[in-house]
N, C-alpha and C positions, 0 to 999 in steps of 0.2 A: 433298859429299865423304864418303868412307868412312874409318873409323878404320883405322889401320895394323894393329891387332889383328884386326879383322874380315877384312881382306884376307889377312893372314898365315895365319889359321885356315883360310880357304878354300883357300889354296895348299897347306897341309899336308894337307888332306883330298884334294885332287887327287893328291898324291903317294901317299897311302894307297890311293886308287883304282887308280892305276897299279901299285902294289906288289901289290895283290890280284889284278889281272889277270894279272900274271906268275905268281903262285901257282897260278892255274888252268890254266896251260899250261906245265908243266915240260918239260924236254927230251923230244922225241919225241911230244908230244901236240899235235895240230893244233888251232889256235884262231885266232880273229879278233883278232889283236893290233892291226893298223893302225887299223881303224875304231873300235875300242873306246878306244884311247888318244887319238884325235883329238877325242873328245867328253868326255874325263875332266874337263876344267875346267868345262864346261857342266853336267855331271852334279853336280859338287861344289856349284856355286852353287844349282842347283835343289833338291837334296835337303837341303842343310845350311844354306840361308839363305832361299830364297824360298818353297818349297812349305809350305802350312799343312795342319794336320789329320792329319799322318802319325802313326800309332800302331801299333807292332808288336803290341800286345795287342789291337788292334781294327783290323785292316788294311782292313776294309770300311766304316770310318767314313764316313757319307754326306756329311760336311762337308769331306772331304779334297780337296786338289788332286790331279790325276791327271797321270801322265807315261807316254806310250806311245812305245816305240821302233819307228817304222815300219821302220827298218833293224834288224830284230830280230836279225840276225847279230852285232850289237855289244852284245848283252845282257850280256856279261862286265862291261862298265862299270856296268851297272845292278845286277848281283849284287854287285859290289865295294862299291857304296854301301849296298845293303840289308843286307849283313852288318855294316857299321859302324853301322847304325841298329838292329841287333839283331832283324831279322826272322827271322834264322836264324844259327846259329853259324858261326864261321870255318872249322870243320872240314868244312863242306859244300863249300867251294871245291875241295877235292881230289877231290870226286866229280862234278865237272862232266862232263856227257855220258857218264854211266855208267847202267846199268840200275837200280841201287839208289839213285841220287842224285835230289835234288829240283831240281837245276839242269841244265836241258837246253841243247842248243846254240842253241835259239831260245826265246823266252818261252813258257811254258806255265802258264796260270793255274790249272790243275788240280793242279799240283805245287808251285808256288812262291808263297808269300805275298808281297804287295806289288806284284804285277804286275796290270795292268789289262786285258790282251788277249793273245790268241795272235797273234803277228806274225812277219814274216820273208818272207812271200810279198810281194815288193816292190810298192809302190804302194798298198797297202790301208790302211796305218796312219792316214793323214790322214782317210780316210773314216770309219774307226771313231772316231777322235778327234772328228770333227764330230758323229757321232751322240751321243756322250757329252755334248758341249757343248750340243747341242740339248736333251737330256733334263734337264740341269742348269738350263737356262733355263726349261723348262716347270715344273720343280719349284721354281723361284725360289730356287735355291741359289747362293751367291756364289762357289763354287769355280771354279778355272780349270783348263783342260786344256792341257797342254804336249805337243807331239809333236816327235820328232826324225826327220828324213828325211835320207837321203844324197843327194849331188848326182847320182850315177849313177842313182839311183832316179827322178829327175825325167823319165827317158825313158818312164816308165809313164804311159799315158793317164789312168788313174784318178786320179792326182794332180791333174790339171788339171780333171777333172770336180768333184772335191771343192773345188778352189780357187774355181770359179765358184759352187758351191752355198753354201759357207760365207759368202761375201759376200752372197748373196741372203737368207740368214737372219740377217744382221747379228750374227754370232757373235763379239762382242768379248771373250768369255771363252775364246777359242781362240788359242793362241800357237804357231806353228810355228818350230822351229829347222831350218835347212838346214846340215848338216855339209858345208861346201864345201871339201873337201880336195883335189879335183881328180884323185883316183885311185880307180878301181873295181877289180873283181876281175881284169880281164885287161889293164889298161893305164890310161892317163890318160883322163879324161872327154873331153878335147879330141880325142883320137884315136878313141875308141870311139863316142861319141854326143854331140857338142858341143851344149851349150845355153848360149849366151852371154847377156850382159846380164840376169842374173837379176833384179836390182832393177827394171829396166824391165818385164820380163815380169810379175812379180808385181803391180807397181803397175797395170799395164794390166788386170789382173783385179779390181782394186778393193781389194787388200790394203794395209794400212799397212806400209811397208817400212823396216826398220832394218838397216844393214850394220855389222858389227863384226869385230874380231879375236877369234876364238873361244878364244884362249888368254889373253886379258887379262881378269882377274877384274872390275875396275871397269867395263870396257866391257860385259861380260855382265850385270852388275847394272843398268847404265844401260839396256840394251836391254829388259830385263824391266820396269823401271820405266816406260819409254815405252809398252810394250804395255799396262800397267795403266791408263795415262792415256788410251789410245785408245778411243773409243766408237763403236759401231755398225758397225765393220768389224773383221775379224780382223787380227792382226799376224804378219808373217813376219820372223824375225831371220836374216839371211844371215850365217853365221859362217865367216869365212875361217880354215881350220885346216890342220894338217899331219898327214897320215896317219902313224901310228906315233909321234906327238909324244912326245918324252922320250928316245927310244932312237935315236941317230944312225944306226946300221946299218940301221934299218927305215924311217926317215923318208922319206916320199914315194915309197915303192916298192910296186908292185902285188904283188910276190912275198910281201909280208907282210900281204896282205889276209886270207889264211887259210893259215897255215903252221905247221910245227913248228920250234921253236928247237933249235939244237945246244947241246951242253953249254957250249961257249965263249960263245955268245950269251946263254944263260941266266945264266951267271956274270957276264957284262958287265952285264946288266940289273940284277942284284942289287947290283952295285957302284954303278951309276948311282943306283939308289933310295937306297942308303945315303948317297951324297954329297948328294942332294937333301934328305934329312932333316936331315943335318948342317948344311947351309946355312940351313935354316929353324929350327934350334935344337931339333930333336927327338932 
């Protein structure tokens, strides 16, 4: 069992992450609202509870756990967490996707402290994560590597090459989250490129499979704990989520995969965030 305070604090951080995401995409500025908000609760648990060795004063600490967003277009959620961890100031959020800013539309390790790889060419992040996990094993480091993929991304063949390879090398220090929100850039995954029975598919490749509600904090914590206990094979946590979670006008809609908010929608988002904070006592 988890303490009420622990769960409440992680819920509060998930709200801050969503609030920071909105700050990065004011009216008229195009940004990936949907897929960033669907992983906000997972990001909260990873950065503010599970991941060890994080140090904004020493972002390359060799003992740190790593997180890579294979779905790099959702990096707004990662920026939202990193600013709360003081890797950079909140004022940088307003400079997202500008020539003078350190926060680009996809992860850029040359510009942004706290990132582990350049990602966003879909299908590649799991392979990069596997390489890092193998290096940590060779160096006898206890750190874990977490990777987040989108469900639409699973249409990429390189994902499945990495799936086979990670099992071959017994990478039990690798944990993959699949953001299973059912919606991609141009429609539902069911209509665009259906990949059904995800649990059975990953199990057939030899992965340990955990299926959770990706917005339920205790379930996310349980999933990671189960991954920690699993030896000699990697773990995949299939997280059922809602694209645009938290903002009803955007939930489950492909049009908010990457879009600009209107003044009215932005104001609505701000009101929703204020109500979320009030409910949690902030």
